[in-house]
N, C-alpha and C positions, 0 to 999 in steps of 0.2 A: 322540796323534793320533787314536785311535779315538773319543775323546769329542768332538772337534771334528767328526768325520764324523757322529756321532749327532746332535749339536746342529744341524748344517746340514740334515740330512735332516728333522729334526723341524720346523724353521722352514719348510722347503719344503712340508710337509704342513699346517701350522697357521698361519693368518695371525693375527697378534697380536690383532686386534680382532674376530675372528669366533668362535673356539671356545675361547678362554682366559678363565677367570674373572678379573676384575680384582682380586679379593680374594686368592685363593690362588695366582694365576698358573699354574694347571694347567689341563689340558683339562677342560671341564665335567664334573661329576658331578651328575646329577639337575638339569639346567639349568632355571631358572625365569626368567620375565620379570616385572618389576615394572611398575607403572602408567606410569612415565616412559619405559619402553621398554628400559631396560638389563637385561642378563642376568647371572645369578650362579649358582653352585652353590647348591642348596637349603640345605645346611648352612652355607655361608659367609654368606648373607644373614640367615638366622635367628639365627646366632651374633652377627653384627654388630648386628642390631636388639636383641638381648638386652642389649647393653652401653650402649644409649642410652636417654635418657628421652623422646626424640622420634624417631619413625620417619622416616627419610629415606634417600634413595639415597646410597650412598658416593661415587658419581661426580659427579652433578649437584646433589646436596644438596636435591632436591625433597622437600618434607615431605608425609607421608601422615598424615591425622588418624585413620584407622582402619587396623588391620593388614590389608594386602592379602592376599587369598586366593591362595596360591601353588600352581600346578600345573606339573608338569614339562612343558616344551615338547618334544613328541615329535619335531619336525623337527630341532631343535638336538641333542637327545639322540641321535638316530640318527646324525647326522654326527659327533658327538663319539665315539660308540662305535666307528665305523669308523676314525677317526683313532687312537684308543687301541689298537685291534687291530693296525693297521699298525705303529704305533710299538713296541708290545710285541713283535711278531714281529721287527722290526729290532733291538731292544735285546737280545732273547734270542739271536738269531743272532750278533750282534757279541760278546756276552759269552761265548758258547760257543767262538767262534773264538779269543778272547783267553784262554780258560781261566779266566774269572772268574764263571761262572754262579752261584757260591755267594754273591756279594756283592750280588745284586739283592734288595733288601728293600722291598717295597711299603709305602707308608704306610697305616696303618689307616684314616685319615680320607679320604684320596684314594688309592685303590688303584693309581693310575698314576704315582705319584712314584717314580722310581728314581734319586734323587740320589746314593745311596751308591756306586753303580757308578762314576759319573764322578769322584767324589772319590777313590775307591780307585785308579782307573786313573791319575788325574793324579799322585798321590803316588808311583806306581811308575815314572813316566817319568823 
């Protein structure tokens, strides 16, 4: 039940189309805007482009003939960091209350993915 609570609280803080990267589905890490207006994590879009022969947006498929200059969007970055901090505090508090603080393993690529906690907790219920 704790995982459901964490998920509901996370959804309340983050709207699906505003602060989540459409590639990794996590809160943005180093968010960048590409010329079509879509936003991605810097690593997600550069990795995506490295797999293609033509540079295009993963969402709208707009093609770019030269590699766009990517700069971190400071407004989105600040909002994403605030959400990450709030969610991290909530997750750590919930894990401590449940006695599972040792199962929070951040992803090296996206330091805010804490999927192992919910998978662990789900298996114990």
